[in-house]
C-alpha positions in Angstrom: -32.2 77.4 -9.4 -33.6 75.0 -6.8 -37.3 75.3 -6.1 -36.6 74.8 -2.4 -34.3 76.7 0.0 -31.8 74.9 2.1 -34.1 75.1 5.2 -37.1 73.9 3.2 -35.1 70.9 1.8 -33.9 70.0 5.3 -37.5 70.2 6.7 -38.8 68.1 3.8 -36.1 65.4 4.3 -36.8 65.4 8.0 -40.5 64.9 7.3 -39.9 62.0 4.9 -37.5 60.3 7.4 -40.0 60.8 10.2 -42.8 59.3 8.1 -40.5 56.3 7.1 -39.6 55.7 10.8 -43.3 55.8 11.9 -44.3 53.5 9.0 -41.6 51.1 9.9 -42.7 50.9 13.5 -46.3 50.2 12.4 -45.2 47.4 10.0 -42.9 45.6 12.5 -45.2 46.1 15.5 -43.5 48.8 17.5 -40.1 50.0 18.6 -39.4 47.0 21.0 -40.0 44.5 18.2 -38.0 46.6 15.8 -34.9 46.6 18.1 -35.0 42.8 18.3 -35.5 42.4 14.6 -32.7 44.8 13.8 -30.2 43.1 16.1 -31.0 39.6 14.8 -30.8 40.9 11.3 -27.4 42.4 12.1 -26.1 39.0 13.2 -26.9 37.6 9.7 -25.7 40.8 8.0 -22.2 40.5 9.6 -21.8 36.9 8.3 -23.2 37.9 4.9 -21.0 41.0 4.7 -17.9 38.9 5.2 -19.0 36.5 2.4 -19.9 39.4 0.1 -16.5 41.0 0.8 -14.6 37.9 -0.3 -16.4 38.1 -3.6 -15.8 41.8 -4.0 -12.1 41.8 -3.1 -11.4 38.5 -5.0 -9.5 40.2 -7.8 -7.3 42.1 -5.4 -6.6 38.9 -3.3 -5.7 37.0 -6.4 -3.3 39.6 -7.5 -1.8 40.2 -4.0 -1.3 36.5 -3.1 -0.9 35.2 -6.6 -3.7 32.6 -6.5 -6.1 31.1 -9.1 -9.9 31.1 -9.3 -10.0 27.7 -7.8 -7.9 28.8 -4.8 -10.1 31.9 -4.4 -13.1 29.6 -4.3 -11.3 27.6 -1.6 -11.4 30.6 0.7 -15.2 30.4 0.8 -15.1 26.6 0.8 -12.9 26.4 3.9 -15.1 28.9 5.8 -18.2 26.9 5.0 -16.5 23.5 5.8 -15.3 24.8 9.3 -18.8 26.1 9.9 -20.3 22.7 9.0 -18.1 20.9 11.5 -18.7 23.4 14.3 -22.5 23.9 13.9 -23.6 20.5 15.4 -22.1 21.1 18.9 -23.3 24.7 18.6 -26.8 23.4 18.1 -26.6 21.5 21.4 -25.3 24.6 23.2 -28.1 26.7 21.7 -30.7 24.4 23.3 -29.0 24.4 26.7 -27.3 27.8 27.4 -28.2 31.4 27.4 -28.2 32.2 23.7 -27.6 36.0 23.8 -24.4 35.6 25.9 -23.2 32.8 23.7 -23.8 34.9 20.6 -22.0 37.9 22.0 -18.8 35.8 22.7 -18.9 34.3 19.2 -19.3 37.8 17.5 -16.3 39.1 19.5 -14.1 36.2 18.6 -15.3 36.6 15.0 -13.9 40.1 14.9 -10.5 38.8 16.1 -10.5 36.3 13.3 -11.3 39.0 10.7 -8.5 41.1 12.1 -6.0 38.3 11.7 -7.3 37.5 8.2 -6.4 41.1 7.2 -2.8 40.5 8.3 -2.4 37.4 6.1 0.6 37.4 3.8 0.0 33.9 2.3 -2.8 31.7 1.2 -2.2 29.3 4.1 -2.5 32.1 6.7 -5.7 33.4 5.1 -7.2 29.9 4.9 -6.5 29.3 8.6 -8.2 32.6 9.6 -11.1 31.7 7.3 -11.5 28.4 9.0 -11.6 30.0 12.5 -14.1 32.5 11.1 -16.4 29.8 9.7 -16.5 28.0 13.0 -17.5 31.1 14.9 -20.1 32.4 12.4 -21.8 29.0 12.6 -23.4 30.2 15.9 -25.6 32.7 13.9 -28.0 30.2 12.4 -29.1 28.1 15.4 -29.2 31.0 17.8 -31.2 33.3 15.5 -33.7 30.6 14.7 -34.2 29.7 18.3 -34.6 33.4 19.4 -37.1 34.1 16.6 -39.2 31.2 17.7 -39.3 32.5 21.3 -39.6 36.2 20.6 -42.4 36.2 18.0 -45.8 34.6 17.5 -46.0 31.6 15.2 -48.5 33.3 12.8 -46.0 36.0 12.0 -42.8 33.9 11.7 -42.4 33.9 7.9 -43.0 37.7 7.8 -40.6 38.3 10.7 -38.1 36.1 9.0 -38.4 38.3 6.0 -37.2 41.3 7.9 -34.4 39.4 9.6 -33.2 37.8 6.4 -33.3 41.2 4.9 -30.2 41.8 7.0 -28.5 38.9 5.1 -29.3 40.6 1.8 -28.2 44.0 3.0 -25.0 42.4 4.4 -24.1 40.8 1.1 -24.7 44.1 -0.7 -22.7 46.0 1.9 -19.8 43.6 1.6 -19.8 43.8 -2.2 -20.1 47.6 -2.4 -18.1 48.8 0.7 -15.6 45.9 0.6 -15.0 46.5 -3.1 -14.7 50.3 -2.6 -12.2 49.9 0.3 -10.2 47.4 -1.7 -10.1 49.8 -4.6 -9.2 52.9 -2.5 -6.9 51.3 0.1 -6.5 47.5 0.0 -8.4 44.3 0.5 -7.0 44.2 4.0 -8.8 47.4 4.9 -12.1 45.8 4.0 -11.4 43.0 6.5 -10.3 45.4 9.3 -13.4 47.5 8.8 -15.7 44.5 9.3 -13.7 43.5 12.4 -14.4 46.9 13.9 -18.1 46.6 13.1 -18.1 43.2 14.8 -16.6 44.6 18.0 -19.2 47.4 18.2 -22.0 45.0 17.5 -20.9 42.5 20.2 -21.1 45.3 22.7 -24.6 46.3 21.5 -26.2 42.9 21.7 -24.5 42.3 25.1 -26.2 45.4 26.5 -29.4 45.7 24.5 -30.7 42.2 23.6 -32.6 40.4 26.4 -32.8 36.6 26.7 -36.4 35.4 26.2 -38.0 32.5 28.0 -38.0 29.3 25.9 -41.1 27.6 24.4 -43.3 30.6 23.7 -43.9 31.4 27.4 -43.2 35.0 26.6 -43.3 36.8 23.3 -43.2 40.3 21.8 -46.7 41.0 20.5 -47.5 44.0 18.2 -47.5 47.2 20.2 -45.1 45.9 22.9 -43.4 48.9 24.6 -40.6 47.0 26.3 -38.2 44.3 25.3 -39.1 42.3 28.4 -41.8 40.1 26.9 -45.0 39.3 28.8 -46.4 35.8 29.1 -48.7 34.9 26.2 -51.7 34.4 28.4 -51.3 37.9 30.0 -50.9 39.5 26.6 -53.9 38.0 24.9 -56.3 37.1 27.6 -55.0 33.7 28.5 -55.6 32.2 25.0 -52.5 30.1 25.4 -49.4 29.2 23.4 -51.3 28.2 20.2 -53.7 31.1 19.9 -51.5 32.8 17.3 -50.6 29.7 15.3 -52.5 29.8 12.1 -51.1 26.5 10.8 -52.0 24.6 13.9 -55.5 26.1 14.0 -56.0 25.0 10.4 -54.8 21.5 11.1 -57.2 21.2 14.1 -60.1 22.5 12.0 -59.5 19.8 9.4 -59.1 17.1 12.0 -55.6 16.1 10.9 -53.9 14.0 13.5 -50.3 13.5 14.5 -47.9 10.7 13.4 -48.0 8.3 16.5 -44.5 7.1 15.7 -43.0 10.6 15.9 -44.9 12.0 18.9 -42.5 12.7 21.8 -43.6 11.8 25.3 -40.5 13.0 27.2 -38.9 16.5 27.1 -36.1 16.3 24.5 -33.9 18.9 26.2 -31.3 16.3 27.2 -31.7 14.1 24.2 -28.2 13.2 22.9 -27.1 14.8 19.7 -27.1 11.6 17.7 -30.6 10.8 18.9 -31.9 14.3 18.2 -30.3 14.2 14.7 -32.0 10.9 14.0 -35.3 12.2 15.2 -35.4 15.4 13.2 -34.3 13.5 10.0 -37.3 11.2 10.5 -39.7 14.2 10.1 -40.4 14.1 6.4 -41.3 17.7 6.0 -38.1 18.8 7.7 -36.0 16.6 5.3 -37.8 18.2 2.3 -37.1 21.7 3.7 -33.4 20.8 4.3 -33.0 19.5 0.8 -34.6 22.7 -0.7 -32.5 24.9 1.5 -29.3 23.1 0.6 -30.0 23.4 -3.2 -31.0 27.1 -2.9 -27.9 28.1 -0.9 -25.6 26.0 -3.1 -26.6 28.2 -6.1 -26.5 31.4 -4.0 -23.0 30.6 -2.7 -21.7 30.2 -6.2 -23.5 33.3 -7.4 -22.2 35.3 -4.4 -18.5 34.2 -5.0 -18.4 34.9 -8.7 -21.0 37.5 -9.4 -18.5 40.4 -9.5 -16.1 38.6 -11.8 -19.0 37.4 -14.0 -20.7 40.8 -14.4 -17.4 42.5 -15.2 -16.5 40.0 -17.9 -20.0 39.2 -19.3 -21.2 42.8 -19.6 -17.9 44.6 -19.9 -18.4 47.1 -17.1 -15.8 48.5 -14.7 -15.6 48.7 -10.9 -17.4 52.1 -10.8 -20.4 50.8 -12.7 -20.4 47.7 -10.6 -20.7 49.7 -7.4 -23.9 51.3 -8.7 -25.3 48.1 -10.3 -25.0 45.8 -7.3 -27.3 47.8 -5.0 -30.0 47.7 -7.7 -29.9 43.9 -7.9 -29.6 43.8 -4.1 -32.8 45.9 -3.9 -34.6 43.1 -5.8 -33.3 40.6 -3.4 -34.4 42.7 -0.4 -37.9 43.2 -1.8 -38.2 39.5 -2.4 -37.1 38.5 1.1 -39.6 41.0 2.6 -42.5 39.9 0.4 -42.0 36.1 0.4 -42.8 35.6 4.1 -45.7 38.1 4.0 -47.4 36.3 1.2 -46.9 32.9 2.9 -48.3 34.1 6.2 -51.3 35.7 4.6 -52.2 32.5 2.7 -51.7 30.4 5.8 -54.2 32.6 7.7 -56.7 32.2 4.9 -56.6 28.4 5.4 -53.9 27.3 2.9 -52.1 25.1 5.3 -49.1 24.3 3.1 -48.5 27.8 1.9 -45.1 27.9 3.5 -44.2 25.0 1.1 -45.9 26.2 -2.1 -44.7 29.8 -2.0 -40.9 28.8 -2.1 -41.6 26.3 -4.8 -43.1 29.0 -7.1 -40.2 31.4 -6.1 -37.5 28.9 -7.2 -39.1 28.2 -10.6 -39.5 32.0 -11.2 -35.9 32.6 -10.3 -34.6 30.0 -12.7 -36.8 31.2 -15.5 -35.7 34.9 -15.2 -32.0 34.1 -14.7 -31.8 32.4 -18.1 -32.3 35.5 -20.3 -30.3 37.7 -17.9 -27.3 35.3 -18.2 -27.5 34.9 -21.9 -27.4 38.5 -23.0 -24.3 40.6 -23.0 -26.2 43.9 -22.6 -26.4 45.1 -19.0 -29.5 47.2 -19.8 -31.3 44.1 -21.1 -30.1 41.9 -18.3 -30.9 44.2 -15.4 -34.7 43.7 -15.2 -34.4 39.9 -15.5 -31.7 39.7 -12.8 -33.7 42.0 -10.6 -36.8 39.7 -10.7 -34.6 36.6 -10.4 -32.8 37.9 -7.3 -36.2 38.8 -5.8 -37.6 35.4 -6.4 -34.5 33.5 -5.2 -34.5 35.4 -1.9 -38.4 35.2 -1.5 -38.1 31.4 -0.9 -36.1 31.7 2.3 -38.5 33.2 4.9 -41.3 30.7 4.4 -38.8 27.8 4.5 -37.3 29.0 7.8 -40.8 29.5 9.3 -41.9 26.0 8.2 -39.0 24.4 9.9 -40.1 25.8 13.3 -43.7 24.6 12.6 -42.7 20.9 12.4 -40.2 20.6 15.2 -40.5 20.6 19.0 -39.3 23.9 20.3 -36.7 22.2 22.6 -35.1 20.8 19.4 -35.0 24.1 17.4 -31.3 24.6 18.0 -30.2 21.1 17.1 -32.6 20.8 14.2 -31.2 24.0 12.7 -27.7 22.8 13.3 -28.4 19.7 11.3 -29.9 21.8 8.5 -27.0 24.2 8.7 -24.4 21.4 8.7 -25.8 20.1 5.4 -26.4 23.6 3.9 -23.0 24.9 4.8 -21.5 21.7 3.4 -23.2 22.6 0.1 -21.9 26.2 0.4 -18.4 24.8 0.9 -18.6 22.7 -2.3 -20.4 25.4 -4.4 -17.5 27.9 -5.0 -15.1 25.1 -5.9 -17.7 23.4 -8.2 -18.6 26.7 -9.9 -14.9 27.6 -10.3 -13.8 24.2 -11.7 -16.8 24.1 -14.0 -16.2 27.6 -15.3 -12.5 26.8 -15.9 -13.5 23.6 -17.8 -16.1 25.4 -19.9 -14.1 28.5 -20.6 -12.2 28.9 -23.9 -8.9 26.9 -23.9 -9.7 25.8 -20.3 -9.4 29.3 -18.8 -12.0 31.1 -16.7 -14.0 33.7 -18.6 -17.5 35.3 -18.7 -18.5 32.5 -21.1 -17.3 29.8 -18.7 -19.1 31.3 -15.7 -22.2 31.9 -17.7 -22.4 28.2 -18.7 -21.7 27.1 -15.2 -24.6 29.3 -13.9 -26.9 28.0 -16.6 -26.2 24.3 -15.7 -26.7 25.0 -12.0 -30.2 26.5 -12.6 -31.5 23.0 -13.3 -31.3 21.7 -9.7 -32.6 25.1 -8.6 -35.8 24.7 -10.7 -36.1 21.1 -9.5 -36.5 22.4 -6.0 -40.1 23.1 -6.9 -40.8 19.4 -7.4 -39.2 18.6 -4.1 -41.3 21.1 -2.2 -44.6 20.3 -3.9 -44.1 16.6 -3.1 -43.5 17.5 0.6 -46.5 19.8 1.0 -48.7 16.8 1.8 -46.7 15.7 4.8 -46.5 19.3 6.3 -50.0 19.3 8.0 -49.4 16.0 9.8 -45.9 17.1 10.9 -47.4 20.3 12.3 -49.9 18.3 14.2 -47.1 16.0 15.5 -45.0 18.9 16.8 -48.1 20.3 18.6 -49.0 16.9 20.2 -45.3 16.4 21.3 -45.3 19.8 23.1 -48.6 19.1 24.8 -47.5 15.6 26.0 -44.2 16.8 27.3 -45.8 19.6 29.3 -43.8 22.0 27.2 -46.7 24.4 26.8 -46.6 25.3 30.5 -43.0 24.9 31.5 -40.9 27.9 32.0 -37.3 27.0 31.3 -34.2 29.0 30.3 
């Protein structure tokens, strides 16, 4: 007999939920900030849910359309390739148009592409719908990065990124679990249509509820903000100015680190041509290091995301029902990692460790590689689970500090284009990854066929470049302080600190 009556259980649950809601508001800094974080997280969640769904319904698509593992990998590859081609002009638009309106249109059209994909009766039709989808979802990266930079103080960016990238982790898990369940109960087409419906609803929400912030830190949502209409930074904190909240810039100034004269901008780069902006951001050494690390990390993640369901089923011998319960557990590790990585990096930065946003991801990548190895080698799910949990947490913990560091070293009027360059290269890697993993697994499998053994060996080989990311980041940490100083000097000389532009 239960120790609590129905009313008592209801009151207890209500009290727990009320405590959780109040605690969440305290952690993120109030309801206004929570709403912005939630909506930006949902943008990434939608994209990730689609990518997770492809992995979850892969077996059903293979059976329905009669395609191979390599052709299944091409679905993710063509989505990524289309996104890579579209993201460069999208970066230009992000720096020049109203970002919220642009994002709303892209999400609405994304829903149409998802709907058409669910109607596909051939691989060609499905590939064309995936190409359209990839081009539209490319808007997510540059716009979210630019909005984060303008909505939130620099000292909190890595931590805030953790919350927002948590949406990406939840989206992947949602796609894998819900998409897989719908495919099992109805069909893989139902999974696509359900995501299309969510996209329509979300497009309406951001159009009505997400405000367009002023560019360049002229207005931000500080902790305790009660409205989503940000106040000027000087008003909010007694006129301390744009850089009062920037721990990295304060640390650079205290140590007397100067800018690189060859990279200091003296004219507002808002109208800088794309080719010139691309050339400039690729001359920033720290930015290049961050791009390389991001490309390698997402390359591994893309392969893992596409073949995780197939691998787990074959390596550990578990069915769809067990998979549905297992994936959320590993996803919880990824979520905890993404929430903690940025928090740790921000805390270390405030304590004077200038390059913490470079060192924390380096440690995270090595830890992920070390813990993946035993998890992949065993055939017992009970033994593998704790290793995969820690590996997933470590892999995701690297992203928030990396994303925050990119904003630190680039002039704010170049955020959209800088992110589009990074996304172009990252998405290109994501396009190649599923095909690479699939071909390698086919080649390493017994008698040239894909199996758990072939996928296991493919994952083990790809852990080598993931671990090497640490070397890349640790070598780049020395250039980070000077590049931070260069970005600050560029904004001062172009008058960007005081200009209110939309």
